[in-house]
C-alpha positions in Angstrom: 0.0 0.0 0.0 2.8 2.4 0.8 4.4 1.8 -2.6 1.1 2.5 -4.3 0.5 5.7 -2.3 4.0 6.9 -3.3 3.3 6.1 -6.9 0.0 8.0 -6.8 1.8 11.1 -5.3 4.3 11.0 -8.2 1.5 10.6 -10.7 -0.4 13.6 -9.3 2.8 15.7 -9.6 3.3 14.6 -13.2 -0.3 14.9 -14.3 -1.4 18.1 -12.6 -5.1 18.0 -11.5 -5.8 14.6 -13.1 -6.6 11.8 -10.6 -5.0 8.5 -11.2 -5.9 4.9 -10.1 -3.5 2.1 -9.7 -3.5 0.0 -13.0 -3.0 -3.7 -12.0 -3.5 -5.0 -15.5 -1.1 -7.9 -15.4 -1.1 -8.5 -11.7 -4.9 -8.8 -11.6 -4.9 -11.2 -14.6 -2.3 -13.3 -13.0 -4.1 -13.4 -9.6 -7.3 -14.6 -11.4 -5.5 -17.8 -12.7 -6.0 -21.2 -11.0 -4.3 -21.3 -7.6 -1.1 -23.3 -7.4 -0.5 -23.3 -11.1 2.6 -21.4 -12.4 1.9 -18.4 -14.5 4.7 -19.4 -16.9 6.1 -22.9 -16.9 9.8 -23.5 -17.1 11.2 -25.2 -20.2 10.1 -22.7 -22.9 7.7 -25.2 -24.6 5.4 -22.2 -25.1 7.7 -20.4 -27.5 5.7 -20.2 -30.7 8.5 -21.2 -33.1 9.7 -24.5 -34.5 12.4 -26.5 -32.7 15.8 -26.3 -34.4 15.4 -29.9 -35.7 12.0 -29.1 -37.2 13.1 -28.5 -40.8 9.6 -28.5 -42.3 8.5 -26.0 -39.6 11.3 -23.6 -40.4 10.8 -23.9 -44.2 7.2 -23.0 -43.8 7.9 -20.1 -41.5 10.7 -18.6 -43.5 9.0 -19.0 -46.9 10.7 -16.7 -49.5 12.9 -15.1 -46.7 15.0 -18.2 -46.3 17.5 -17.4 -49.0 18.1 -13.8 -47.8 18.5 -15.0 -44.2 21.2 -17.6 -45.2 23.0 -15.0 -47.4 23.1 -12.6 -44.4 24.5 -15.4 -42.2 27.2 -16.1 -44.8 28.3 -12.5 -44.6 28.3 -12.7 -40.8 30.8 -15.6 -41.1 33.4 -13.0 -42.0 32.5 -10.8 -39.1 35.1 -10.3 -36.4 33.9 -9.8 -32.8 34.7 -6.3 -31.6 35.8 -5.9 -28.0 34.7 -2.9 -25.9 38.1 -1.6 -24.8 38.7 0.3 -21.5 40.0 3.2 -23.4 36.7 3.3 -25.4 34.7 3.8 -22.2 37.2 6.5 -21.0 36.9 8.2 -24.4 33.1 8.2 -24.0 33.4 10.0 -20.7 35.2 12.8 -22.5 33.1 13.2 -25.6 29.7 11.5 -24.9 29.8 10.1 -28.4 27.5 7.1 -28.4 28.9 6.0 -31.7 31.8 4.6 -29.8 29.5 2.0 -28.4 28.4 0.7 -31.9 30.4 -2.5 -31.6 27.8 -3.6 -29.0 25.0 -3.5 -31.5 27.2 -4.9 -34.3 28.2 -7.9 -32.2 24.6 -8.6 -31.2 23.5 -8.2 -34.9 26.1 -10.8 -36.0 24.9 -13.2 -33.3 21.3 -12.8 -34.5 22.2 -13.2 -38.1 24.2 -16.3 -37.6 21.5 -17.9 -35.4 18.8 -17.1 -37.9 21.0 -18.6 -40.7 21.5 -21.8 -38.7 17.8 -22.1 -38.0 17.1 -21.5 -41.7 19.6 -24.0 -43.0 20.0 -26.5 -40.2 23.3 -28.0 -41.3 25.6 -26.8 -38.6 27.6 -24.6 -41.0 27.1 -21.4 -38.8 27.5 -23.0 -35.4 31.3 -22.6 -34.9 31.3 -18.9 -35.6 28.1 -18.4 -33.6 29.7 -20.3 -30.6 32.7 -18.0 -30.8 30.6 -14.8 -30.7 28.3 -16.1 -28.0 31.3 -17.2 -25.9 33.0 -13.9 -26.2 29.8 -12.0 -25.2 29.2 -14.2 -22.2 32.7 -13.8 -20.8 32.6 -10.0 -20.8 33.0 -8.1 -17.5 29.7 -6.2 -18.0 26.9 -6.0 -20.6 26.2 -2.3 -19.7 26.8 0.3 -22.3 28.9 3.4 -21.4 26.0 5.9 -21.4 23.9 3.7 -19.1 26.7 2.4 -16.8 25.2 3.3 -13.4 26.4 0.9 -10.8 30.2 1.3 -10.8 31.9 1.7 -7.4 34.2 4.3 -9.0 31.2 6.5 -10.0 32.7 6.3 -13.5 31.3 4.5 -16.6 34.1 1.9 -17.0 32.6 -1.4 -15.9 34.0 -3.2 -12.9 34.2 -6.9 -12.3 31.8 -8.4 -9.8 28.1 -8.7 -9.1 28.0 -5.4 -7.2 28.7 -3.6 -10.5 26.0 -5.2 -12.7 22.8 -3.5 -13.6 20.0 -4.1 -16.1 19.6 -1.3 -18.7 18.6 -1.1 -22.3 21.6 -2.6 -24.0 22.1 -5.4 -21.4 18.4 -6.4 -21.6 18.6 -6.6 -25.4 21.6 -8.8 -25.3 20.1 -10.9 -22.5 17.0 -11.7 -24.6 19.2 -12.5 -27.6 21.4 -14.9 -25.6 18.3 -16.5 -24.0 16.6 -17.1 -27.4 19.9 -18.5 -28.8 20.2 -20.8 -25.8 16.6 -22.0 -26.2 17.0 -23.0 -29.9 20.6 -24.2 -29.9 21.8 -25.3 -26.5 21.5 -29.0 -27.4 23.5 -28.4 -30.6 26.1 -26.5 -28.5 26.3 -29.3 -26.0 27.6 -31.6 -28.8 30.6 -29.3 -29.0 31.0 -28.9 -25.3 28.3 -28.6 -22.5 30.3 -25.7 -21.0 29.1 -23.4 -23.8 25.4 -23.5 -22.9 26.3 -23.6 -19.2 28.3 -20.4 -19.6 25.3 -18.8 -21.4 23.0 -19.6 -18.4 25.6 -18.3 -15.9 26.0 -15.1 -17.9 22.3 -14.5 -17.9 22.2 -15.1 -14.2 25.1 -12.8 -13.5 24.2 -9.9 -15.9 20.3 -10.1 -15.9 18.6 -12.4 -13.4 20.5 -11.6 -10.2 20.6 -7.8 -10.6 17.0 -7.7 -11.7 15.8 -9.6 -8.6 18.0 -7.7 -6.2 15.9 -5.2 -4.3 19.0 -3.3 -3.3 19.3 -2.5 -7.0 16.1 -0.5 -7.1 18.0 2.8 -6.5 19.9 2.1 -9.7 16.8 0.6 -11.5 14.5 3.5 -11.0 13.0 2.6 -14.4 11.3 -0.3 -12.6 9.0 2.1 -10.7 9.6 0.8 -7.2 10.1 3.3 -4.3 9.7 7.0 -4.5 9.9 8.3 -8.0 12.4 11.1 -8.7 12.3 10.5 -12.5 9.6 9.8 -15.0 8.9 6.1 -15.7 9.4 5.9 -19.4 10.3 3.5 -22.3 13.1 2.0 -20.2 10.4 0.2 -18.2 8.6 -1.4 -21.1 11.8 -2.2 -23.1 13.8 -3.7 -20.3 10.9 -5.6 -18.8 10.0 -7.1 -22.2 13.5 -8.4 -22.8 14.0 -9.5 -19.2 10.7 -11.4 -19.3 11.8 -13.2 -22.4 15.1 -14.1 -20.9 13.6 -15.5 -17.7 10.7 -17.3 -19.5 13.1 -19.1 -21.9 16.2 -19.7 -19.8 15.3 -19.9 -16.1 15.3 -23.5 -15.0 14.0 -23.2 -11.5 10.2 -22.9 -11.3 10.1 -21.0 -8.0 12.7 -18.5 -9.3 10.7 -18.1 -12.5 7.5 -17.5 -10.5 9.2 -14.8 -8.4 10.6 -13.2 -11.5 7.3 -13.1 -13.4 5.6 -11.6 -10.3 8.2 -8.9 -10.0 8.1 -8.1 -13.7 4.3 -7.8 -13.7 4.4 -5.4 -10.8 7.0 -3.3 -12.5 5.2 -3.1 -15.8 2.0 -2.2 -13.9 3.9 0.6 -12.2 4.6 2.0 -15.7 0.9 1.6 -16.8 -0.1 3.4 -13.6 2.4 6.2 -14.2 1.6 7.1 -17.8 -1.4 9.1 -19.0 -4.4 6.9 -19.7 -5.4 8.8 -22.8 -2.8 6.8 -24.8 -0.6 9.8 -25.8 3.2 9.0 -25.7 4.5 12.2 -24.1 8.0 11.1 -25.0 7.1 11.8 -28.6 6.5 9.5 -31.7 10.3 8.8 -31.8 9.9 6.8 -28.7 6.6 5.1 -29.5 8.3 2.0 -30.6 10.1 1.5 -27.3 7.2 2.8 -25.1 3.8 1.8 -26.5 5.4 -0.7 -29.0 7.1 -2.6 -26.2 3.9 -2.5 -24.1 2.3 -4.4 -27.0 5.2 -6.8 -27.4 5.2 -7.5 -23.7 1.5 -8.3 -23.9 2.2 -10.6 -26.9 4.9 -12.5 -25.2 2.9 -12.9 -22.0 0.0 -14.2 -24.0 2.2 -16.7 -25.6 4.1 -17.7 -22.5 0.8 -18.2 -20.5 -0.7 -20.1 -23.4 -3.4 -17.5 -23.8 -4.4 -17.5 -20.1 -3.3 -13.9 -19.7 -4.5 -12.0 -22.8 -4.8 -8.2 -22.4 -5.4 -7.4 -26.1 -8.9 -6.1 -25.2 -7.5 -3.5 -22.8 -8.5 0.1 -23.8 -5.1 1.6 -22.8 -3.3 -0.8 -25.1 -5.5 0.2 -28.0 -5.2 3.9 -27.3 -1.4 3.7 -26.9 -1.1 1.9 -30.2 -3.4 4.1 -32.3 -1.7 7.2 -31.0 1.0 6.6 -33.6 -1.4 6.4 -36.5 -3.4 9.5 -35.4 -0.4 11.9 -35.1 1.1 11.0 -38.5 1.3 14.1 -40.7 1.6 12.3 -44.0 4.5 11.7 -46.5 6.7 10.3 -43.7 6.3 13.3 -41.3 5.1 13.0 -37.7 4.4 15.4 -34.8 7.8 15.4 -33.1 7.3 17.0 -29.7 10.1 16.0 -27.4 13.1 13.9 -28.4 12.9 12.2 -31.7 12.8 13.0 -35.4 10.2 14.6 -37.6 10.4 11.7 -40.1 8.9 8.3 -39.6 11.2 5.3 -39.1 10.3 2.5 -41.6 11.2 0.1 -38.8 7.8 0.6 -37.2 5.8 -0.6 -40.3 5.7 -4.3 -39.4 5.3 -3.5 -35.7 2.2 -1.4 -36.4 0.7 -4.2 -38.4 1.4 -6.8 -35.7 0.0 -4.5 -33.0 -3.1 -3.9 -35.1 -3.6 -7.6 -35.8 -3.5 -8.6 -32.2 -5.7 -5.9 -30.8 -8.1 -6.0 -33.7 -7.3 -2.4 -34.9 -8.0 -1.9 -38.6 -6.7 1.7 -38.1 -3.2 0.3 -37.2 -3.2 -2.3 -39.9 -4.2 0.4 -42.4 -1.5 2.6 -41.0 1.1 -0.1 -41.7 -0.2 -0.4 -45.2 0.1 3.3 -45.7 3.7 3.3 -44.3 4.7 0.6 -46.8 3.5 2.5 -49.9 6.6 3.7 -51.7 7.5 7.4 -51.9 6.6 7.5 -55.6 3.2 5.9 -54.8 3.8 3.4 -57.6 4.3 0.3 -55.5 4.9 -1.1 -52.1 8.3 -0.6 -50.4 10.2 -3.8 -49.9 10.0 -4.8 -46.2 13.5 -5.9 -45.2 14.4 -8.1 -42.3 16.5 -6.5 -39.6 18.8 -8.4 -37.3 19.4 -5.8 -34.6 16.7 -7.3 -32.4 16.2 -11.1 -32.5 12.5 -11.0 -31.6 11.8 -8.4 -34.2 13.3 -10.8 -36.8 11.2 -13.7 -35.6 8.0 -11.8 -35.3 8.5 -10.4 -38.8 8.5 -13.9 -40.1 5.5 -14.9 -37.9 3.2 -12.1 -39.3 4.7 -11.4 -42.7 2.3 -13.5 -44.8 -0.7 -11.9 -43.1 0.8 -8.5 -43.8 1.4 -9.2 -47.5 -2.1 -10.5 -47.9 -3.6 -7.5 -46.1 -1.8 -5.1 -48.4 -2.8 -7.1 -51.5 -6.5 -7.0 -50.5 -6.3 -3.2 -49.7 -4.7 -2.5 -53.1 -7.3 -4.6 -55.0 -10.1 -2.6 -53.1 -8.5 0.6 -54.4 -8.6 -0.6 -58.0 -4.9 -1.5 -58.1 -4.0 2.2 -57.8 -1.3 3.0 -55.2 -1.9 6.7 -55.2 -5.6 6.1 -54.7 -4.9 3.7 -51.8 -2.6 6.2 -50.2 -5.2 8.9 -50.3 -7.9 6.6 -49.0 -5.8 5.6 -46.1 -4.9 9.2 -45.2 -8.5 10.4 -45.6 -9.5 8.3 -42.6 -7.3 10.4 -40.2 -9.3 12.9 -38.1 -8.6 15.5 -35.4 -7.7 14.2 -31.9 -7.4 15.7 -28.4 -5.4 14.0 -25.7 -7.0 15.7 -22.7 -4.7 14.3 -20.0 -1.4 14.9 -21.8 -2.8 18.1 -23.2 -1.8 17.7 -26.8 -4.0 18.0 -29.9 -3.8 17.5 -33.7 -6.4 19.6 -35.6 -7.2 19.0 -39.2 -9.4 21.1 -41.5 -10.0 18.6 -44.2 -8.3 20.8 -46.7 -4.7 19.6 -46.2 -3.9 21.7 -43.1 -2.8 19.9 -39.9 -2.0 21.8 -36.7 -0.4 20.1 -33.6 -0.3 22.1 -30.4 0.4 21.3 -26.8 0.1 22.4 -23.2 1.5 20.0 -20.6 4.5 20.7 -18.4 8.3 20.9 -18.7 9.3 17.7 -17.1 7.7 15.3 -19.5 9.9 12.3 -20.4 12.5 13.4 -23.0 11.1 16.9 -22.4 11.8 20.0 -24.5 10.8 23.4 -23.1 7.9 23.7 -25.6 4.6 24.3 -23.6 2.2 26.2 -25.9 4.2 25.4 -29.0 2.8 24.3 -32.3 3.6 22.5 -35.6 1.8 23.3 -38.8 1.8 21.3 -42.1 0.0 22.2 -45.3 -0.4 19.5 -47.9 2.0 17.3 -46.0 4.7 20.0 -46.2 6.3 21.5 -43.0 5.5 25.2 -42.5 5.9 25.9 -38.7 8.2 23.2 -37.3 9.7 21.6 -34.3 13.4 20.8 -35.1 13.3 17.6 -33.0 16.5 16.4 -31.3 20.1 16.3 -32.4 22.5 13.4 -32.1 22.7 12.3 -28.5 26.0 13.5 -27.0 27.7 14.4 -23.7 25.4 17.3 -22.9 22.0 15.7 -24.0 21.1 14.3 -20.6 23.4 16.5 -18.5 22.9 19.7 -16.5 23.5 21.5 -19.8 20.5 19.9 -21.6 18.4 23.0 -21.7 21.2 25.2 -22.9 21.0 23.2 -26.2 19.2 25.3 -28.8 17.0 22.5 -30.2 15.8 21.6 -26.6 15.4 25.1 -25.2 12.4 27.3 -25.7 14.4 29.3 -28.2 13.9 26.7 -31.0 10.2 26.3 -30.4 7.2 28.3 -31.5 6.7 30.0 -28.1 7.4 33.6 -26.8 10.0 35.2 -24.7 8.0 37.3 -22.2 9.5 40.2 -20.4 13.0 39.0 -21.3 12.4 35.5 -19.9 12.0 32.1 -21.5 10.2 28.9 -20.4 12.1 26.9 -17.8 12.6 23.2 -17.1 10.9 21.4 -14.1 7.5 19.8 -13.1 6.4 23.1 -11.5 6.6 24.9 -14.9 3.3 23.9 -16.4 0.4 25.2 -18.3 -3.1 25.7 -17.0 -6.7 25.9 -18.3 -6.1 23.8 -21.4 -9.1 23.5 -23.7 -9.6 22.0 -27.1 -12.7 22.1 -29.4 -12.2 19.6 -32.2 -15.3 20.8 -34.1 -14.4 24.5 -33.9 -10.7 23.7 -34.6 -9.4 25.6 -31.5 -6.9 25.0 -28.8 -6.2 27.4 -25.9 -3.7 27.3 -23.0 -2.3 29.6 -20.4 1.5 29.3 -20.4 2.2 31.8 -17.7 3.1 29.0 -15.3 6.0 27.8 -17.5 8.0 31.0 -16.9 10.2 31.9 -13.9 8.8 34.4 -11.3 11.2 37.0 -12.7 9.0 37.3 -15.8 6.2 38.6 -13.5 3.5 37.2 -15.7 0.0 37.1 -14.3 -1.4 35.4 -17.3 -0.4 34.6 -20.9 -3.2 32.9 -22.8 -2.5 31.5 -26.2 -5.3 30.5 -28.6 -4.9 28.6 -31.9 -7.8 28.7 -34.4 -7.5 26.5 -37.5 -9.9 27.7 -40.2 -10.6 26.5 -43.7 -7.9 28.6 -45.2 -5.9 30.1 -42.4 -4.3 29.7 -38.9 -4.9 32.4 -36.4 -2.8 32.7 -33.2 -3.9 35.1 -30.4 -1.7 35.8 -27.4 -3.4 37.8 -24.5 -1.1 38.7 -21.6 -1.0 40.6 -18.3 2.3 41.4 -16.5 3.1 42.7 -13.0 5.8 45.0 -14.4 7.6 45.7 -17.7 11.3 44.9 -17.7 12.1 44.0 -21.3 10.5 43.6 -24.7 8.5 40.5 -25.7 9.5 38.3 -28.6 7.3 35.8 -30.3 9.2 33.2 -32.3 8.4 30.8 -35.2 10.9 28.3 -36.5 10.6 27.5 -40.2 12.5 25.9 -43.1 13.0 27.3 -46.6 13.1 30.9 -48.0 11.9 33.7 -45.8 11.4 37.4 -46.7 10.1 40.3 -44.5 7.8 42.9 -46.0 6.6 45.3 -43.4 4.5 43.5 -40.9 4.3 40.5 -43.1 6.7 37.6 -43.5 6.6 35.4 -46.6 7.7 31.8 -46.1 8.3 29.2 -48.9 8.6 25.7 -47.5 9.8 22.8 -49.6 8.6 19.3 -49.1 11.0 16.5 -48.2 11.8 15.6 -51.8 12.4 19.3 -52.6 10.3 19.2 -55.9 7.3 21.1 -54.6 6.8 23.8 -52.1 4.1 25.7 -50.1 4.2 29.5 -49.8 2.4 31.2 -47.0 2.2 34.8 -45.6 2.5 35.2 -41.8 1.1 38.6 -40.6 1.8 39.9 -37.1 0.3 42.7 -35.0 1.1 46.2 -35.9 2.7 46.6 -32.4 5.4 44.0 -33.4 8.4 44.2 -35.6 9.4 41.1 -37.5 13.0 39.9 -38.3 14.6 36.7 -39.5 17.6 34.9 -38.1 19.4 32.1 -39.9 20.2 29.1 -37.7 23.1 27.0 -39.1 22.7 23.2 -38.6 25.9 21.2 -38.1 24.5 18.1 -36.4 24.1 15.2 -38.8 20.8 14.1 -37.3 19.2 17.5 -37.8 20.8 17.9 -41.2 19.3 14.7 -42.4 15.8 16.1 -41.8 16.1 19.8 -42.4 19.3 20.4 -44.4 22.0 22.9 -43.5 19.9 25.6 -41.9 16.6 26.6 -40.4 15.2 30.1 -39.9 13.8 31.7 -36.8 11.2 34.5 -37.4 11.0 36.9 -34.4 8.2 39.4 -33.9 9.5 41.8 -31.3 7.5 44.3 -29.2 8.8 47.7 -28.0 10.8 48.0 -24.8 7.9 49.9 -23.3 5.1 47.6 -24.3 2.1 47.8 -22.0 1.6 45.6 -19.0 -1.5 44.0 -20.6 -2.4 43.6 -24.2 -2.4 41.1 -27.1 -0.5 39.9 -30.1 -2.3 38.7 -33.1 -1.0 36.5 -36.0 -2.5 35.2 -39.1 -1.0 32.7 -41.5 -2.6 32.3 -44.9 -1.6 30.5 -48.1 -0.4 32.7 -51.0 
């Protein structure tokens, strides 16, 4: 009870005035099972894939993918395992460059590729190389990556030897599930070489995953689990780590009592996450983290359903549906998404198959249609080829499990559209409507004429937060007009005390004002109030006064967005206690910008650069517009936006009144 009360206090802090109830989704379903029966039985017999020796089963599952899988494994035969050197960890401390840790992903990808090749061919050709790579991974000092190395006695990131230095984090959990799946399929084949190979795999799982996960003393390092008093948001770490830890335990733990205890702890932890997040389904971490937050929530539900042989099936849960369909609802078309928070403004093709699987299992035609839309080629003359990925073993296996259904679904959809890919694309996009997430306080308004406006209230301690309360994103005909830059390549300062000094994370890059010389600040206390959305009228309003420090002396600052049939209107109404400095209202754009009196003309190219949208942004007569060029040097931002963005600033006079309003209209030229 104490734990639940603490969690509720944290939830109230994160959610403002919204009341939250404990969500015991998995715990309650487990408690309803027959007494005395284990929730998951040891032995892995539940795993819904053929045994290694079942050649017919693998031939049927692989289908036309068999040849490509074997070819990939043949390339992996030439791969040389890359050690993570001590000097690499020390270099990371200096630079924060996560690319230094790429060998971790490449090693795991090689293991997955070789394992899949052996399962596809079944002749033992890939076993020696696979054994070498697995052995080397299982004899490492630590499975933690440098950026997540949190339990070292030195306080540094260089891993230390010994159980007191092990912790479960994103990379270690991914590797743990890969080793467990490999052990499940191939431990008998490994035993023919030497039983110590599979024994070493089990001991490595115990050392790196099982023991630290079950150690209650580790909860101060594993704050992602949601136990104890919460000082950080419970985010995608919870769903991602718990999903992979569950797989590892369910496939490789040999002791039934230990497996029972692990499953119980995992269910409580995942329910902590479900209690913490907003129940409207919005992923406040942004679409870039949907795959690892809501997507992993679904995958956890899928694996639990499999492992319990259908006795725990939560596919009818409303939150699971809302969390899944969030991704389809906030898509802006042509590969663009609403990118509030960390993430990119372009869709990752990696979510296509996940969206279909998700939709299949919860019975969401919206998500299955969304996957179909994502797979239509950029030219709209065909379907993009869905390629297998080997970075995550279960993603590879689940791709194979659902692929025939996906191909048939796409084929049927195309036939219904008369075989016209362009017509199918427009049919699928025409289904998208406006949406309001009342608890997260985000909306996406559409006018049915190609205009889409996203706007948000919220607070400035959302997971992967940017200081962007009251900001907006505007697209016209699937072309970015008013933008959110998104996030840059993660580096040393991204998650440090300097985070909010970074331009793309600070308020200075977002479509929000500087008031009385002050900008929005970071923290849970900096939040909006009186958020209202009317989907029929196409309006959203929020008071952002509470997102500024007291030095701004703001009594109220109400911003209202009105999306009409042919224009966007933005009205800011403010009241200050005293006037210290001028106000500045900013808009971040891409493309050509020219100032003509109180009007600013913006020509925004689409992603391909062969078409553009030209608009005129008009500001109040009491404001003076100017344009600043923002050079982009980060490759992640450059990939999306090119070499520069532009910031339009409408500035008041130094002696602007204590109360008043600023009015903006954006129309298409």
